[in-house]
N, C-alpha and C positions, 0 to 999 in steps of 0.2 A: 678864203673860198667864197664864192658867190653862187647863188642859185636863181635861176629865172623863174618867176612865179607870175601868175595872172591874178589880179585882184579887181574887185568892183568898188568904185568910189562914187559917193554921192556927187552929183553934178556941181553943186556949190563948193564942195571940198576940192574937186579937181580944178575948178577955176582958181581957188585960193592957192593951190599948189603951183599952178602955172603962173600966177602973178608973183609968187614968192621966189621962184627959181627957174632957171633955164634947163635944169636937169632934174626931172621928176624923181628918178631913182635915188639920186644923191640926197635930195631934199627929204624924201621919206625915210631913207636910211639914217640920216642925221637925227631926225625926230625920234625914230624908234630906238636908236642907240642912246640918246639922252634919257628916254623913258626907262630903258633897261638899266642904265646906271642909277637913275633916281630910285627905282624899285630895289635894286641891290643895296644901295646905301640905306634905304628905309628898313630893309630886313636886318641889316647889320645894327642899326640904331635900336630896333626892336629887341634884338638878341642881347645887346648890351644893357638895355633897360630891364629885361627879364633877369639877367644876372645880378643887376644892382638890387633887385628886390627878392633875390633867392637867399634865404637865411643860411642854408647849407653851404652855398658858394662863398658867402661873406665870411663864414666861420673859417673856411679853408684859406681864404685870402688873409685873414687876421693871423692865422698860424704862420703863413709865409712871411708876413710883415715882421713878426717877431724873429723868425729865423734870419732874415736879411740883416737885422740889426744886432746879431748876437756876438759881434766882435771877432769873427773868424779872420778878417784881414789885419787885425791889430797886431 
């Protein structure tokens, strides 16, 4: 789904966009999509980092690690 919007760009930024692509909308969409992905990956990395430093979570993981190796499949 797409939506038509009106935005205001700095004149130098617009010149850059026009030099970089023949399709302004596609160029801006590509840049914003990459930024969205970058932020999402950063949020995910931050969440993993938070879990890595959460003692309660690490205790829970340790319990599961013991359970996984308890020989049920043997």
